[in-house]
N, C-alpha and C positions, 0 to 999 in steps of 0.2 A: 543571520544565517548561522548556525551554529557548528557548523565543522565537523556535524555527526555523520552517521548514515541509518537507512530506514533499513530495518531486518527483522526475521523471527524472533521471538524471544527463545533465548536457550531452553532446550528442554520442551518446547511445544511440539504439539502434534505437528505433522504437514499441513493437513486440511483444518482449518479452525484456529491454527494457532496463532497466538495474539505477536501483532506486531509493534516493534519499539524502536527508539532512536538510541543508537548505542556508538561508541567508540568504531570507528572505518576500521576492517581488519582484512580487507581483500577478499572475503569468504563470498563463493557464489551466492549465499544466501543472501548477501546486500545488494546483487547486482540487478537491475530491473530492466527488462525492455519497454519501450513506452510506443503504443501504436493510437494513432487516430481512428475512431471508430463512427466519425460522421457526428457524435453528439458531445465530445469531449475525448479525452484519454484515457487508455487503459493501462493499467502499470502490471507487468506480469515478470514473476521471479526466474530467473534464469535457470535456478538448481531445480524448483520443482515443479514450474511453468503452473503456478496457481497466480490467480489475480489479488491485489490490493482490494478489499471489501471492507465498508462498513459493517459490523456485526449487527444484526438485526434491520437491518435499512434503517438506522437511526438516523435521524435529523438532529439531533439533540449535541449542543457544543460537548466538546470532550468523549464523543463517542467512541469506542472500542474498535481500533483497526485489526483485520485477521487477513489470513491467506484462506482462500477458497477457490474451487473449481470456477472457472472462469463462464459466466453465464449469459453476460451484456445486460445483466439488470442495473439501473439506474445506480444502485450502492457500489458500482463497481467501476462507475464512468467520472471522470474527474477533468475539473476546469481550473484555469489559473486568469489572474488577471494581476494588476498591478496594486501592489501594497499599499494601503492608506496609514497615512501619518497618523499616528497617535495624536 
C-alpha cells in the first residue's frame, strides 16, 4: 500500500480525464463510492458521479484509467483477490 489516493489528474476534463495516484488531500475528487453490480464492483466519484474506466477497454498492462459516464460496461467493473507474493 502506498498511502496515496486515487483521483482525477489536476486540470483534466471531468469526463475522459485521466485518473492518477496522488497525495491524499481530502478533496471530493478523491472520494469514491463502491457498489456491487453482480459481476464485480463499480467505483463512482462522489464529486462528478463518473465511473472509474479503463480507457478504450484496453486489457494491456499499464492501461490508462479515466473517469467516464457510467455505462455498466466490463471496463468499468472491478474485482479484487488476494495479493500474490512475488
